[in-house]
Structures are given as C-alpha cells and as structure tokens.
C-alpha positions, 0 to 999 in steps of 0.5 A: 107524687105532688110534682110541685113540691118535688119540682127539682126532683121531677125535672132531674128524673125527667132529664135522666129518663130521656137520656135513653139508649136505643141501640147505639144511639143516645137520645138527649133531653132536647131530642126527646122533647120532639120524639114525645110530641105529636104533629098539629098542622093547625096550631092555636097560640095564646098571646098574653095581654098586659096592663095599659102602659102610661104612654098608651093610656094617655092617648085614649079617653076610654077605660081600657084595662089591657092591650096586645100589640098587633105585631105579636099577633102578626108574628104568630099568624105569619108563621102559620098559627091562629091567635087567642088573646089570653087575659090578665086579672083572671083567677087561676081556674081560667088559665087551667081551662084555657091552656089545654085548648092552646098549643103554646103561649107568647109572653110579649114585651112591653112596659109594666111592672111585675108587682102589679096585682092581678096583672101581667106577672100574676097571669104569667105565674099561673101560665108558667105553673100550668105549662110546667105541669102539662110538660112534666106530665108528658104533654107538650106546651111551649112558652115563648118570651120576648123582651119583658116576656123573657125577663118574666120567664126567668123571674118566675123560674126564680120564684118571683125574686127580682134578679134583673140588673139595670142596663141601657139597651134602648133603641140598640141594634145588635148582632148576637154573640153566640156561645161556642156550644149554641148549636147544642140548643133546640133553638139553634140546632137546625138553624140554617147557616145563612141565618146564623151568619146574619144573626152573628155578623149583622146588627139585626136584633132590635133591643128596647129594654132597661133591665137585663138578665146576666149569667151571674144572675142565673148562677146566683139564683141557681137557674143555670142548672135548668136554663141554657144561655145561647148568646149574650150582648153588650149594652150601650155602656158595655154591660153584658146581658143574656140575649137568648135562653132556653130551658134545658128540659122544658120547651120554654124559650126567651129572647131579649130582642124584638124580631116582630119589630123587624117585620111589623113595626115602622116607628121612625128614628128607631134602630129597627132594621128592615133589610131583607136579611133582618126580616129573614132572620126575624122570621126564623124565630116566628117559624121556630116557635110555631113549629114548637107549638105544632108539637102540641096535641091540644085542640079546642072542642070544635071550630065554633069554640075556636071562633068564640076565642080567636083575636078576629073577634076584636077590632084593632086600633091604628095607634101609630096615628097617635105616635105610639111605639106600636103601629097597631094595638088591640085595646080591651076594656076592663069591665067587659066579659069578652067571652060572654059577649062573643057567646051571646053574639054567636047565639041564635040570630047573632052575627059574632061581631057584637064587640066590633060593632060596639067599637064602631058605634063608639068611634062614630060618636067620637067623630060626630062630637070631636070632628077629629080625623083620629076618630073618623 
C-alpha cells in the first residue's frame, strides 16, 4: 500500500492498532509510541538551516546563503545530544539519506517566508514527509518546531495552505494558559509539578512572532483530527493563539515561544526572562525533545561518519557584536559543498579543519584591510 496516498487511513489504522488491550491495561496511542521505541544514549539531532534574514545579511559582506542560530545548537547539546546541520536548497534524496542517520530534527524559529524556492519551507516539506514515513512504517523519528518551526509544522500538515493569522506577540513574556486535559499529552504527561506551576503562573515564555495559529485555524483545515492543543495565550491585543501543540499519533511537537532564548540569548531591552525558574522551565523542553530522540534507533555508520557531519566542523560568529538578535550564529556560504570539503579534509593527511581554517584566513584578511575590531 502506498502510505502517502492513504495517509489518513494509515494514521487512523495506527491509532486503532495501538489502542491495545494487555490484560486489563489499555495502552493509548501516545503510550504506544514509547513502547515501540528503543533507547539510544548517544542521540544525534539535526538542526535545519534557513535563508539569511535581511537584517543578518546586511551585517555581513560575505556571500552567505544560510545560517543557524547557535542558541538552538546549545539548546540541543545542553540536553545531551550532538548536532548535525541540515541544509536547505537540496534535492529530496539528500533528506531521504540524512534522516536515517539522525534521531530527530529541530525546525528553528527565524525570519523567512514559506514561499521561497528551495528554502526553509521546501526543506521542511521533505523532512516532514520522510519523518512521517519513518514513523508510520514502525520507526521513531521526532520533529520539534520552535516559533516559525511550529508554524511550519502546521503549514505542512495543511498541505501548504496558508492558515496562519496575523497577530502581535513580539517581545512578549507570558505564562501558559493550559487546557484542562493538557496532562493527557506526551509533552506534559510527566512534567514535574513545579515546572507546570512555573509555566502556568510566571511570565517565562519568550514570544517573538507576528503570525499565530489558532484553534479555529486547526478546525477549518481539519487539523484538529490529528493535532492536540495543550495551551494557548493572548497577544498584546488580546488575540488568542496556540502556544503548545503535538501530533496525536506521531512524535511531532511545536511550541510558539523560544525556550532557547531564556538560557542562551542576552539581547538587552527584550522581554526574555533569565530567572532561575525561567531557565529551569526552558531546560525542561530541551530535555523532553532529546529524550524523545533517544527513542530513535537510527545511527551513523561510524564515529568517523558522525565527525564528518557534526556542527563542530564549522566556525561560529559573534553576531551579537553586530547588534544581531542572536548572540552567535553559524554562517554558511552557498557555493560550498560542505560535506565534500569535510571529507577532503579528513582524508590522508587532512586535519578536518579546512573550513574553519579558510574562515580564519578570511577574517585575517579583513582585519588587515579594514583595521576593524569586528574582524580581528
């Protein structure tokens, strides 16, 4: 059976099959996801790159095509996983080949449009389809969307129909307004009571978005059949939007706020809480996602293969020095085959640092040319 042509049938059958009876114990769809998953103590998670934003591109003369904010990398690493950058502007075969080596993918927030050819959304489409296929066929592969990544998940689930509403929740710190049944979700089923209390009573979630997904949107596009809403919030104008969501049958999760900012971003004059409670609550989401990734049995063929892919191969830039909203970013040129460059560097006599060395040499030239501390 072609599962893509019978997507709703397959998911419905999956839901029925996993409602099993074991003696007097009824196993829910959510619980069955954990039961069919192995444990992996060395998870490797992909973080999707995205097009350079206008503001970030304006700060650099180099021909950078894409970037990853370092706070997302730290978010994953701080919970015990390694990170592999996942590129945009690649054919479907690339994503079909890379996902079986990874244990999950994080779709980060940012500032890009979904209609840009071969960009963030097109890569997301391939990732979503491949991840869905892996899970439906009995594997385990979680997706995590933060802010724009959350919006992308619902956009892809709606088959690319634009269903987001305009809203005003930029620079807004909020507590979560939990639904009465939020504990029935996988995301919050085992959340410690003190974390729930922090999230429900303190303004610790950092919101920076001009688009929102509403419960009315989900119903209008039939997404409420597959997606569970755990919490909502109100923007500056009192407009209600969804703040946490998860797929009912697949390990796909989305949050509209930015927990990575509570721990790793230090832009001044922003409503980003750095209190101990804010950091504690933010860390919960990182731990949850990485624990989901530990249920994936995917592995690279060898440690050498991991070494050729991990984010450690690439230099990180102090973008905060240029008044970026991100303290640090990984900036990627568009005309470089990074995998090939790394493999060449790792060959006989190679050091594995060819890309970083080229970056250092470029910065030295700029330092000598411009005599600027930004490049020295």
